[in-house]
Backbone and ligand atoms as CSV (ligand in chain L), in Angstrom:
chain,resi,resn,atom,element,x,y,z
A,1,MET,N,N,-2.588,18.239,5.260
A,1,MET,CA,C,-3.338,17.038,5.421
A,1,MET,C,C,-3.331,16.186,4.181
A,2,THR,N,N,-3.286,14.917,4.318
A,2,THR,CA,C,-3.340,14.047,3.093
A,2,THR,C,C,-4.639,13.275,3.186
A,3,ALA,N,N,-5.444,13.361,2.139
A,3,ALA,CA,C,-6.705,12.675,2.045
A,3,ALA,C,C,-6.599,11.363,1.276
A,4,VAL,N,N,-7.044,10.317,1.870
A,4,VAL,CA,C,-6.935,8.962,1.233
A,4,VAL,C,C,-8.339,8.415,1.047
A,5,TRP,N,N,-8.719,8.214,-0.203
A,5,TRP,CA,C,-10.058,7.692,-0.531
A,5,TRP,C,C,-9.891,6.175,-0.886
A,6,LEU,N,N,-10.438,5.348,-0.092
A,6,LEU,CA,C,-10.355,3.913,-0.328
A,6,LEU,C,C,-11.710,3.209,-0.232
A,7,PRO,N,N,-12.114,2.691,-1.381
A,7,PRO,CA,C,-13.506,1.976,-1.386
A,7,PRO,C,C,-13.432,0.837,-0.419
A,8,GLY,N,N,-14.563,0.526,0.226
A,8,GLY,CA,C,-14.629,-0.517,1.213
A,8,GLY,C,C,-14.303,-1.893,0.698
A,9,ASP,N,N,-14.596,-2.192,-0.526
A,9,ASP,CA,C,-14.287,-3.513,-1.045
A,9,ASP,C,C,-12.748,-3.712,-1.251
A,10,LEU,N,N,-12.091,-2.600,-1.605
A,10,LEU,CA,C,-10.631,-2.678,-1.782
A,10,LEU,C,C,-9.976,-2.782,-0.350
A,11,ARG,N,N,-10.494,-2.111,0.607
A,11,ARG,CA,C,-10.018,-2.200,1.929
A,11,ARG,C,C,-10.115,-3.694,2.428
A,12,ALA,N,N,-11.260,-4.327,2.170
A,12,ALA,CA,C,-11.471,-5.668,2.541
A,12,ALA,C,C,-10.502,-6.610,1.808
A,13,GLN,N,N,-10.209,-6.273,0.565
A,13,GLN,CA,C,-9.330,-7.091,-0.268
A,13,GLN,C,C,-7.881,-7.115,0.350
A,14,ILE,N,N,-7.430,-5.942,0.815
A,14,ILE,CA,C,-6.072,-5.909,1.470
A,14,ILE,C,C,-6.081,-6.734,2.722
A,15,LEU,N,N,-7.133,-6.576,3.549
A,15,LEU,CA,C,-7.111,-7.263,4.783
A,15,LEU,C,C,-7.209,-8.785,4.622
A,16,HIS,N,N,-7.940,-9.174,3.578
A,16,HIS,CA,C,-8.077,-10.641,3.238
A,16,HIS,C,C,-6.696,-11.148,2.750
A,17,GLN,N,N,-6.041,-10.358,1.943
A,17,GLN,CA,C,-4.702,-10.827,1.382
A,17,GLN,C,C,-3.726,-10.907,2.631
A,18,ALA,N,N,-3.824,-9.987,3.519
A,18,ALA,CA,C,-2.929,-10.029,4.656
A,18,ALA,C,C,-3.147,-11.263,5.536
A,19,ALA,N,N,-4.418,-11.606,5.742
A,19,ALA,CA,C,-4.745,-12.785,6.541
A,19,ALA,C,C,-4.350,-14.032,5.821
A,20,THR,N,N,-4.495,-14.104,4.514
A,20,THR,CA,C,-4.115,-15.264,3.781
A,20,THR,C,C,-2.603,-15.492,3.750
A,21,ALA,N,N,-1.801,-14.371,3.672
A,21,ALA,CA,C,-0.355,-14.519,3.657
A,21,ALA,C,C,0.264,-14.809,5.022
A,22,HIS,N,N,-0.408,-14.527,6.060
A,22,HIS,CA,C,0.099,-14.770,7.383
A,22,HIS,C,C,0.677,-16.170,7.576
A,23,PRO,N,N,1.848,-16.414,8.174
A,23,PRO,CA,C,2.674,-15.394,8.908
A,23,PRO,C,C,3.654,-14.602,8.023
A,24,HIS,N,N,3.497,-14.726,6.657
A,24,HIS,CA,C,4.333,-13.936,5.821
A,24,HIS,C,C,3.692,-12.539,5.589
A,25,GLU,N,N,4.485,-11.615,5.111
A,25,GLU,CA,C,3.889,-10.346,4.696
A,25,GLU,C,C,3.319,-10.445,3.318
A,26,CYS,N,N,2.120,-9.837,3.059
A,26,CYS,CA,C,1.631,-9.694,1.710
A,26,CYS,C,C,2.097,-8.351,1.210
A,27,CYS,N,N,2.035,-8.180,-0.100
A,27,CYS,CA,C,2.419,-6.877,-0.670
A,27,CYS,C,C,1.754,-6.658,-1.963
A,28,GLY,N,N,1.682,-5.408,-2.358
A,28,GLY,CA,C,1.073,-5.129,-3.656
A,28,GLY,C,C,1.212,-3.670,-3.931
A,29,LEU,N,N,0.713,-3.315,-5.127
A,29,LEU,CA,C,0.803,-1.915,-5.590
A,29,LEU,C,C,-0.584,-1.332,-5.684
A,30,ILE,N,N,-0.660,-0.039,-5.485
A,30,ILE,CA,C,-1.935,0.706,-5.522
A,30,ILE,C,C,-2.023,1.585,-6.702
A,31,ALA,N,N,-3.075,1.389,-7.509
A,31,ALA,CA,C,-3.291,2.214,-8.684
A,31,ALA,C,C,-4.446,3.180,-8.369
A,32,GLY,N,N,-4.365,4.331,-8.941
A,32,GLY,CA,C,-5.439,5.354,-8.746
A,32,GLY,C,C,-5.064,6.652,-9.287
A,33,VAL,N,N,-5.574,7.683,-8.674
A,33,VAL,CA,C,-5.321,9.046,-9.104
A,33,VAL,C,C,-4.842,9.846,-7.926
A,34,ARG,N,N,-3.777,10.645,-8.166
A,34,ARG,CA,C,-3.235,11.460,-7.081
A,34,ARG,C,C,-3.217,12.914,-7.566
A,35,MET,N,N,-3.857,13.744,-6.773
A,35,MET,CA,C,-3.854,15.200,-7.075
A,35,MET,C,C,-3.342,15.916,-5.801
A,36,ALA,N,N,-2.144,16.472,-5.908
A,36,ALA,CA,C,-1.505,17.072,-4.741
A,36,ALA,C,C,-1.475,16.104,-3.584
A,37,ALA,N,N,-2.204,16.387,-2.506
A,37,ALA,CA,C,-2.181,15.495,-1.316
A,37,ALA,C,C,-3.421,14.630,-1.261
A,38,ASP,N,N,-4.082,14.449,-2.358
A,38,ASP,CA,C,-5.425,13.730,-2.412
A,38,ASP,C,C,-5.107,12.480,-3.166
A,39,PHE,N,N,-5.288,11.303,-2.440
A,39,PHE,CA,C,-5.047,10.013,-3.073
A,39,PHE,C,C,-6.312,9.235,-3.220
A,40,ARG,N,N,-6.717,8.921,-4.479
A,40,ARG,CA,C,-7.902,8.092,-4.694
A,40,ARG,C,C,-7.505,6.776,-5.199
A,41,VAL,N,N,-7.753,5.754,-4.344
A,41,VAL,CA,C,-7.476,4.340,-4.733
A,41,VAL,C,C,-8.500,3.803,-5.590
A,42,LEU,N,N,-8.139,3.245,-6.783
A,42,LEU,CA,C,-9.121,2.720,-7.708
A,42,LEU,C,C,-8.885,1.263,-8.022
A,43,ALA,N,N,-7.719,0.732,-7.803
A,43,ALA,CA,C,-7.442,-0.640,-8.124
A,43,ALA,C,C,-6.224,-1.106,-7.288
A,44,LEU,N,N,-6.200,-2.457,-7.016
A,44,LEU,CA,C,-5.070,-3.019,-6.286
A,44,LEU,C,C,-4.414,-4.050,-7.202
A,45,HIS,N,N,-3.143,-4.152,-7.069
A,45,HIS,CA,C,-2.387,-5.122,-7.884
A,45,HIS,C,C,-1.521,-5.956,-6.915
A,46,PRO,N,N,-2.060,-7.081,-6.419
A,46,PRO,CA,C,-1.295,-7.924,-5.564
A,46,PRO,C,C,-0.022,-8.327,-6.229
A,47,ALA,N,N,1.111,-8.391,-5.465
A,47,ALA,CA,C,2.406,-8.736,-6.016
A,47,ALA,C,C,2.988,-9.911,-5.218
A,48,ARG,N,N,3.856,-10.646,-5.895
A,48,ARG,CA,C,4.623,-11.652,-5.160
A,48,ARG,C,C,5.624,-11.000,-4.276
A,49,ASN,N,N,5.830,-11.591,-3.094
A,49,ASN,CA,C,6.815,-11.085,-2.162
A,49,ASN,C,C,8.075,-11.944,-2.268
A,50,LEU,N,N,9.121,-11.301,-2.775
A,50,LEU,CA,C,10.374,-11.981,-3.039
A,50,LEU,C,C,11.171,-12.172,-1.752
A,51,ALA,N,N,10.810,-11.485,-0.690
A,51,ALA,CA,C,11.650,-11.526,0.532
A,51,ALA,C,C,11.673,-12.949,1.104
A,52,VAL,N,N,12.854,-13.359,1.578
A,52,VAL,CA,C,13.023,-14.685,2.138
A,52,VAL,C,C,12.535,-14.692,3.583
A,53,ASP,N,N,12.869,-13.666,4.311
A,53,ASP,CA,C,12.464,-13.546,5.699
A,53,ASP,C,C,10.990,-13.241,5.808
A,54,ALA,N,N,10.398,-13.801,6.835
A,54,ALA,CA,C,8.890,-13.676,6.983
A,54,ALA,C,C,8.477,-12.272,7.242
A,55,ASP,N,N,9.320,-11.495,7.870
A,55,ASP,CA,C,8.887,-10.189,8.353
A,55,ASP,C,C,9.386,-9.015,7.447
A,56,ARG,N,N,9.407,-9.279,6.153
A,56,ARG,CA,C,9.744,-8.178,5.265
A,56,ARG,C,C,9.088,-8.397,3.925
A,57,PHE,N,N,9.097,-7.370,3.103
A,57,PHE,CA,C,8.513,-7.561,1.774
A,57,PHE,C,C,9.442,-6.921,0.730
A,58,ASP,N,N,9.372,-7.474,-0.432
A,58,ASP,CA,C,10.187,-7.089,-1.556
A,58,ASP,C,C,9.413,-7.367,-2.801
A,59,ILE,N,N,8.739,-6.321,-3.346
A,59,ILE,CA,C,7.804,-6.579,-4.493
A,59,ILE,C,C,8.546,-7.036,-5.728
A,60,ASP,N,N,8.063,-8.089,-6.290
A,60,ASP,CA,C,8.630,-8.646,-7.526
A,60,ASP,C,C,8.655,-7.621,-8.633
A,61,PRO,N,N,9.753,-7.228,-9.189
A,61,PRO,CA,C,9.808,-6.181,-10.195
A,61,PRO,C,C,8.944,-6.529,-11.451
A,62,ARG,N,N,8.799,-7.844,-11.713
A,62,ARG,CA,C,7.914,-8.192,-12.872
A,62,ARG,C,C,6.463,-7.797,-12.549
A,63,ASP,N,N,6.087,-7.958,-11.319
A,63,ASP,CA,C,4.672,-7.608,-10.960
A,63,ASP,C,C,4.542,-6.126,-10.965
A,64,HIS,N,N,5.615,-5.444,-10.641
A,64,HIS,CA,C,5.592,-3.939,-10.619
A,64,HIS,C,C,5.368,-3.413,-12.081
A,65,LEU,N,N,6.061,-4.091,-13.002
A,65,LEU,CA,C,5.969,-3.706,-14.426
A,65,LEU,C,C,4.516,-3.980,-14.924
A,66,VAL,N,N,4.034,-5.117,-14.640
A,66,VAL,CA,C,2.643,-5.483,-15.072
A,66,VAL,C,C,1.640,-4.530,-14.487
A,67,ALA,N,N,1.817,-4.210,-13.196
A,67,ALA,CA,C,0.884,-3.236,-12.541
A,67,ALA,C,C,0.950,-1.857,-13.195
A,68,SER,N,N,2.155,-1.413,-13.519
A,68,SER,CA,C,2.359,-0.066,-14.108
A,68,SER,C,C,1.691,-0.048,-15.485
A,69,LYS,N,N,1.844,-1.105,-16.266
A,69,LYS,CA,C,1.241,-1.106,-17.568
A,69,LYS,C,C,-0.305,-1.152,-17.461
A,70,ALA,N,N,-0.850,-1.929,-16.514
A,70,ALA,CA,C,-2.269,-2.047,-16.371
A,70,ALA,C,C,-2.850,-0.674,-15.925
A,71,ALA,N,N,-2.108,-0.002,-15.021
A,71,ALA,CA,C,-2.579,1.271,-14.524
A,71,ALA,C,C,-2.625,2.286,-15.619
A,72,ARG,N,N,-1.528,2.334,-16.410
A,72,ARG,CA,C,-1.473,3.278,-17.559
A,72,ARG,C,C,-2.633,3.051,-18.484
A,73,ALA,N,N,-2.846,1.751,-18.848
A,73,ALA,CA,C,-3.904,1.455,-19.821
A,73,ALA,C,C,-5.260,1.880,-19.304
A,74,ALA,N,N,-5.441,1.898,-17.961
A,74,ALA,CA,C,-6.755,2.307,-17.410
A,74,ALA,C,C,-6.780,3.817,-17.168
A,75,GLY,N,N,-5.694,4.501,-17.477
A,75,GLY,CA,C,-5.687,5.947,-17.278
A,75,GLY,C,C,-5.320,6.306,-15.793
A,76,HIS,N,N,-4.804,5.350,-15.083
A,76,HIS,CA,C,-4.397,5.583,-13.691
A,76,HIS,C,C,-2.919,5.611,-13.573
A,77,GLN,N,N,-2.429,5.730,-12.388
A,77,GLN,CA,C,-0.957,5.644,-12.140
A,77,GLN,C,C,-0.787,4.834,-10.850
A,78,ILE,N,N,0.435,4.383,-10.627
A,78,ILE,CA,C,0.780,3.727,-9.456
A,78,ILE,C,C,0.987,4.814,-8.353
A,79,ILE,N,N,0.102,4.920,-7.415
A,79,ILE,CA,C,0.215,6.008,-6.379
A,79,ILE,C,C,0.704,5.551,-5.083
A,80,GLY,N,N,0.938,4.206,-4.916
A,80,GLY,CA,C,1.420,3.760,-3.616
A,80,GLY,C,C,1.601,2.224,-3.559
A,81,CYS,N,N,1.865,1.694,-2.385
A,81,CYS,CA,C,2.012,0.283,-2.217
A,81,CYS,C,C,1.341,-0.103,-0.831
A,82,TYR,N,N,1.152,-1.358,-0.698
A,82,TYR,CA,C,0.573,-1.801,0.587
A,82,TYR,C,C,1.324,-3.109,0.965
A,83,HIS,N,N,1.352,-3.396,2.256
A,83,HIS,CA,C,1.898,-4.650,2.729
A,83,HIS,C,C,1.344,-4.856,4.145
A,84,SER,N,N,1.648,-6.003,4.662
A,84,SER,CA,C,1.075,-6.333,5.998
A,84,SER,C,C,2.250,-6.493,6.989
A,85,HIS,N,N,1.907,-6.337,8.252
A,85,HIS,CA,C,2.849,-6.573,9.425
A,85,HIS,C,C,2.226,-7.725,10.187
A,86,PRO,N,N,2.634,-8.981,9.930
A,86,PRO,CA,C,2.065,-10.114,10.571
A,86,PRO,C,C,2.071,-10.027,12.097
A,87,ASP,N,N,3.142,-9.524,12.636
A,87,ASP,CA,C,3.294,-9.496,14.074
A,87,ASP,C,C,3.555,-8.096,14.641
A,88,GLY,N,N,3.470,-7.104,13.768
A,88,GLY,CA,C,3.709,-5.729,14.230
A,88,GLY,C,C,2.468,-4.907,14.250
A,89,GLY,N,N,2.717,-3.589,14.463
A,89,GLY,CA,C,1.594,-2.673,14.433
A,89,GLY,C,C,1.355,-2.073,13.078
A,90,ALA,N,N,0.263,-1.419,12.912
A,90,ALA,CA,C,-0.138,-0.823,11.614
A,90,ALA,C,C,0.610,0.580,11.547
A,91,GLU,N,N,1.876,0.512,11.513
A,91,GLU,CA,C,2.644,1.776,11.374
A,91,GLU,C,C,4.004,1.402,10.674
A,92,PRO,N,N,4.594,2.283,9.988
A,92,PRO,CA,C,5.804,1.950,9.232
A,92,PRO,C,C,6.935,1.576,10.212
A,93,SER,N,N,7.633,0.549,9.842
A,93,SER,CA,C,8.765,0.092,10.564
A,93,SER,C,C,10.023,0.865,10.172
A,94,ALA,N,N,11.159,0.692,10.934
A,94,ALA,CA,C,12.382,1.327,10.571
A,94,ALA,C,C,12.814,0.795,9.150
A,95,ARG,N,N,12.504,-0.477,8.917
A,95,ARG,CA,C,12.907,-1.070,7.627
A,95,ARG,C,C,12.103,-0.439,6.489
A,96,ASP,N,N,10.790,-0.154,6.776
A,96,ASP,CA,C,9.987,0.508,5.706
A,96,ASP,C,C,10.544,1.886,5.384
A,97,LEU,N,N,10.993,2.604,6.439
A,97,LEU,CA,C,11.571,3.938,6.200
A,97,LEU,C,C,12.789,3.859,5.345
A,98,ALA,N,N,13.623,2.845,5.673
A,98,ALA,CA,C,14.925,2.652,4.964
A,98,ALA,C,C,14.620,2.321,3.503
A,99,GLY,N,N,13.474,1.606,3.267
A,99,GLY,CA,C,13.240,1.145,1.905
A,99,GLY,C,C,12.405,2.171,1.089
A,100,ALA,N,N,11.856,3.130,1.761
A,100,ALA,CA,C,10.980,4.065,1.009
A,100,ALA,C,C,11.851,5.060,0.231
A,101,GLY,N,N,11.331,5.508,-0.944
A,101,GLY,CA,C,12.182,6.333,-1.689
A,101,GLY,C,C,11.350,7.331,-2.512
A,102,GLU,N,N,10.216,6.813,-3.003
A,102,GLU,CA,C,9.421,7.662,-3.897
A,102,GLU,C,C,8.621,8.739,-3.125
A,103,GLU,N,N,8.838,9.975,-3.541
A,103,GLU,CA,C,8.203,11.043,-2.832
A,103,GLU,C,C,6.678,11.164,-3.117
A,104,ASN,N,N,5.910,11.503,-2.116
A,104,ASN,CA,C,4.400,11.607,-2.256
A,104,ASN,C,C,3.858,10.276,-2.690
A,105,PHE,N,N,4.248,9.215,-2.039
A,105,PHE,CA,C,3.847,7.836,-2.313
A,105,PHE,C,C,2.995,7.324,-1.129
A,106,LEU,N,N,1.893,6.754,-1.459
A,106,LEU,CA,C,0.963,6.251,-0.421
A,106,LEU,C,C,1.391,4.899,0.093
A,107,TRP,N,N,1.372,4.673,1.403
A,107,TRP,CA,C,1.710,3.393,2.010
A,107,TRP,C,C,0.525,2.993,2.835
A,108,LEU,N,N,-0.096,1.806,2.563
A,108,LEU,CA,C,-1.111,1.291,3.380
A,108,LEU,C,C,-0.485,0.047,4.090
A,109,ILE,N,N,-0.736,-0.016,5.422
A,109,ILE,CA,C,-0.127,-1.134,6.207
A,109,ILE,C,C,-1.237,-1.773,6.926
A,110,ALA,N,N,-1.336,-3.139,6.737
A,110,ALA,CA,C,-2.382,-3.917,7.424
A,110,ALA,C,C,-1.716,-4.625,8.630
A,111,ALA,N,N,-2.375,-4.559,9.739
A,111,ALA,CA,C,-1.877,-5.385,10.915
A,111,ALA,C,C,-3.063,-5.574,11.850
A,112,GLY,N,N,-3.164,-6.835,12.279
A,112,GLY,CA,C,-4.204,-7.143,13.241
A,112,GLY,C,C,-5.589,-6.817,12.822
A,113,GLY,N,N,-5.840,-6.851,11.578
A,113,GLY,CA,C,-7.201,-6.582,11.067
A,113,GLY,C,C,-7.466,-5.063,10.847
A,114,ASN,N,N,-6.499,-4.294,11.124
A,114,ASN,CA,C,-6.618,-2.791,10.915
A,114,ASN,C,C,-5.772,-2.447,9.662
A,115,LEU,N,N,-6.122,-1.270,9.120
A,115,LEU,CA,C,-5.412,-0.739,7.979
A,115,LEU,C,C,-5.142,0.757,8.271
A,116,ALA,N,N,-3.848,1.075,8.096
A,116,ALA,CA,C,-3.448,2.466,8.356
A,116,ALA,C,C,-2.853,3.030,7.105
A,117,ALA,N,N,-2.978,4.327,6.937
A,117,ALA,CA,C,-2.448,5.044,5.729
A,117,ALA,C,C,-1.367,6.009,6.079
A,118,PHE,N,N,-0.330,6.026,5.287
A,118,PHE,CA,C,0.774,6.957,5.456
A,118,PHE,C,C,1.241,7.516,4.090
A,119,VAL,N,N,1.794,8.604,4.123
A,119,VAL,CA,C,2.396,9.157,2.849
A,119,VAL,C,C,3.857,9.528,3.082
A,120,TYR,N,N,4.692,8.973,2.193
A,120,TYR,CA,C,6.134,9.298,2.347
A,120,TYR,C,C,6.398,10.666,1.743
A,121,LEU,N,N,6.832,11.585,2.614
A,121,LEU,CA,C,7.029,12.973,2.214
A,121,LEU,C,C,8.307,13.492,2.835
A,122,CYS,N,N,9.191,14.064,2.085
A,122,CYS,CA,C,10.388,14.728,2.569
A,122,CYS,C,C,11.137,13.819,3.567
A,123,GLY,N,N,11.379,12.603,3.252
A,123,GLY,CA,C,12.173,11.750,4.081
A,123,GLY,C,C,11.492,11.188,5.259
A,124,GLY,N,N,10.212,11.282,5.410
A,124,GLY,CA,C,9.501,10.636,6.527
A,124,GLY,C,C,8.069,10.287,6.152
A,125,PHE,N,N,7.377,9.581,7.094
A,125,PHE,CA,C,6.008,9.173,6.857
A,125,PHE,C,C,5.130,10.120,7.660
A,126,VAL,N,N,4.044,10.566,6.953
A,126,VAL,CA,C,3.024,11.346,7.714
A,126,VAL,C,C,1.712,10.524,7.568
A,127,ALA,N,N,0.944,10.615,8.626
A,127,ALA,CA,C,-0.307,9.831,8.675
A,127,ALA,C,C,-1.288,10.386,7.687
A,128,GLY,N,N,-1.975,9.553,6.962
A,128,GLY,CA,C,-2.962,9.967,6.042
A,128,GLY,C,C,-4.321,9.991,6.706
A,129,ASP,N,N,-5.213,10.883,6.195
A,129,ASP,CA,C,-6.617,10.959,6.752
A,129,ASP,C,C,-7.545,10.178,5.850
A,130,TRP,N,N,-8.251,9.202,6.447
A,130,TRP,CA,C,-9.222,8.422,5.688
A,130,TRP,C,C,-10.413,9.234,5.267
A,131,MET,N,N,-10.747,9.120,3.972
A,131,MET,CA,C,-11.955,9.740,3.511
A,131,MET,C,C,-12.795,8.613,2.905
A,132,MET,N,N,-13.770,8.169,3.584
A,132,MET,CA,C,-14.535,7.045,2.995
A,132,MET,C,C,-15.999,7.444,2.931
A,133,SER,N,N,-16.538,7.249,1.712
A,133,SER,CA,C,-17.922,7.624,1.552
A,133,SER,C,C,-18.850,6.632,2.081
A,134,SER,N,N,-18.423,5.340,2.084
A,134,SER,CA,C,-19.333,4.280,2.595
A,134,SER,C,C,-18.457,3.347,3.454
A,135,GLY,N,N,-18.969,3.025,4.599
A,135,GLY,CA,C,-18.387,2.043,5.479
A,135,GLY,C,C,-16.895,2.110,5.564
L,1,ZN,ZN,ZN,6.460,-2.795,6.916
């Protein structure tokens, strides 16, 4: 089982970013602490979406670099990424699977006002279990 800890305000931030970007996908990187299968989200780093097509995302490498440096400076690491599915479900698409590569990486997907968590492990996505202390 993979435990995902996400503060309510950060959850709201992702959903707000997804709604603002609609009909395009929003995207960003997730900073926090990862211990084995336990992911604690501590900060979000919204990123520019370089993808031309509306239904895909491609995180700007410059934003990735800035997020990595900020995370390191705070004693965190980049433990995952998030993006939205403007017209799809809150589950990884075939395109997401093709684009995933980093092992034990958290993926949060926003769709229709919902947020779902997955972890990329051994070539596939497994559903994450939400652990939320408040709301
Ligand atoms: Zn996707």
